[in-house]
N, C-alpha and C positions, 0 to 999 in steps of 0.2 A: 640149296639156288634158288627156289622157287621162292623161298618166302622174301630173299633178298628183291629178285622181279619186283615182286608184289610193294616195298618198300619203296623200290626207285619209282613206281609209278605212282603211289600216291604222293612222292616228291613234285614230280611233275603235276600233279591235280593240284597242289595247293598252289604249284609256282602259277599256274597258268588260271586260278581261282582269282588271285590276288595280284595279277599280272599288272592291273592299275596302278595298284599301290609301289609296286618295285619300280616302276616306270617312271613314277611322279618322283620318288626320292631321289634315285638316278640323273634323273634331268636337273633337277634342282640343285643336284649338291654339283655339279659336272657343270655346270651355265654360273653358278657361284664361283668356282676356280677359275674357270676362260676369265669371268670378270676381275677377279682380284689379281692374275698375273697378268692381265693388260692394265690393270690399274698400276701395279707395283714395278713395272718394269720401264727401267729409265736407259736410253742407250748412249753408250759411251765411245769415244771418238779418241784416236790417237794421234801423235805427232812427234816424232823423234828428228833426231840431229846427229851425224857423224863425225867425231873428232879423232882425228891423230896427236899424241903424247909421245912427245921425243925428251932425250934430255939433253944437256949442253956436248956431252961429250961422246953422245953416238952422232952416227955419221948419217947424214941430211938424207933420208933416201929419196927425195925428190931430184938432188942432185948427181947422186950416186945411183939409184935403184937398188943397193944393196944392202942388205943387215946380218947382220951374225946372229948366228942362234942364242949366243948368250946378250944379246941386245934386244931379240925377241920375247925372249924368258924375262929380261929386266923389267922391259916395260910393261910386259903381262902384269909383272907383281906390281907395278907402280899404278895401275889401273886400281888393280881390288883396293889399291887406299884411298885414289880417287874419289871410288863409288861411294865409300863412306863420305868423304869430306862435301861433296856435293848435298846429300843429304842432311846439311846441318846448318844451324843459323849463322855459319859464318859466312855461308854463300846468300842462302834465302833471305839472310836481313837485309842484303844488298839489294837483290834483285827488289825486293819489296819498297826499298827507298830510290832506285835509278827508275822502277816502274809504276808510278802510283799510278796509271791507267788501265792496270791488270783487277786494280782492284781487290787481290789478295793476300790474305795471311802468310806470314809465317809457316803454320803448322797447315794451312792446305796445299802450299807448293811442295811441304817434305810428304805430303801424303799422295800427294800426286806425281811425284817423278818417281823415274827408276833407271837405274844404269846399269848396263853389262857391258861386258869387253867381247869382243866380235870374234872369235874362233879362238882364244889365246892370244889373241895379235895385241899390238901398239894402237888400235883403232878402237874407240870405246862410243856406245852409242846410248843418249839421250833421249829418253821418252818418259810423254805426258799425256796421261789418260783424263779426260774429262768431259761431261756431258755438252759440251758447245765444240764444233770441230776449230771453229777462228780463235776460240779463246787456249785449247791446244797449244796450237799454233804459233799463237803470242807468247805462253811461258816455256813453251821450251825453247824457242829462240830467245829470248830474254834471259834464262838459265844459261845458255850456254856461251851469251855473248860475257855475263859476268863471270863466270868461269873460266874463260879464255883471257879475261884481262887479269882476273886476282890471281889465276895461277901462279905465275913465276913472285908474285908476294908470297903466297904462300910454302913453295917450294922452289926455292930458288935452284936457279940451273935446268926447271924442267917450263917447258911451255908445250900450248896448245895450237891446234891448225885445223881450222872448221874446214871439215869435206864436204859435207853437204846440211843445205841450210834446211829447215822445215818449209812449207811452201802450201796454201790454201788448196784444196783439189774441188775442183767444179762439182764431182760428185762424191762428195764423203761417204765410206759406208762405216755403221756401228762397228765396234771389233767384240762387244757382246751379241748373240744373238737370240732372240726370244724361244724359250724352251717351252716346252708344253708338257713339264714332269710335273707339276704339278694338277693339269686336266687329267691326265692318266692315272696319276694314283687317286685322285677323286672319285674318278670313275670306277676304277676296281674296287676302292674302300666301300663306296655307296652301295654298289650292287651285291657285294658280299655280303655288306649289315643288311640290306632291303632283304635278301633272301632270307637270312635271318629273322627277322622282324617277322615276316609272313609265316614262315614256320611255327613259329611263337605265338603268335595269334590265334594260327588255328589250333594249334593243341590247348589254349586257354579258352577255346568256344567251342563249347559240349552242346550246342542245337544239333539238333537232327536237319540234315539238311540234303539228304539221298536215300536210296533204296540201302546201299553200305550200311551209313548210318542205324538205319531200322531194324537190319539184321544181326547188327552188334550188341545194340542198346536192348532191343525188345524180345530177340532172339526168336523173331517170326518172320515167313517169309511175304515178301509184298504181291500182291496180285494186280495191282495196278496203280498206276499214277494219275493223277488229273491235273493237267496243265493250268496253268491261268490264263484267263481271256481277257481282251481288254476294249471295256465297252467304247462306245462313238463318244462319248463327254471326257472318254480318255481317263476314267477312272478304272480299278482294276477291279475285276470279280473274279472267284472261284470257289468253287465247288468244295463243300467239306469234305474232308477223306471219311471214309469209313471204312467200320471194323466188324469181320463178321466171319464166321464158321460157316466151310463147304467141307461137308465129310465133317471129318474129325479135323480136319486142318484148320488152323489157325493164319489169318491172311489179314497184311494191313493193305489200307488205300495212302499215295501220301501224296502232298501236294506238290 
């Protein structure tokens, strides 16, 4: 137990001696990670519309207010099909053709749009995510308009009713937050690596630095240590260590 305590104190001594190196490495890596995280962060904004998809043989939910379980299940299954149809060139090509002001390609529209059903109902939500809130609103409204007009042609007997149109928000917020994962990882990794480097440098350093090194290397006890003194001119002056005998014991003086 005593030897373990001595080894632990030795590690603390090494860390304290090379604390400047550890701090330098940790600060450099952490600041670099923070700069990288800030430069690579791109805020994304989302806009969405809601549609009700129904078939010609289904009851009109707006006139009756009642739908059977079979109609709801059928509508949910149809939406799964439309989710895939929307994200195909048959819809997106027409969006590019009818809305040239978007300046978007078919591939960009397909990558940006996502579709899902609302709690297994006949209500479908179309969402678009992009680096600009205004652009996301324009794109999702354009896609919704084309889908509503083209649905009867693609699937006769089915139609879609627009429930909610995407509108510009006064204070839009990004859907992706800037995380500090890279900063935390860089701090932890640099701390571990810097401590390891400090210990390695101390192991490779065979210079005599204190009284403990004298006893360990020379095998003699230290009588006294002579500290360094600084002259007024700024130059460092130190007296040479002396070695002599007092009685039968050998002593060494270290600077």
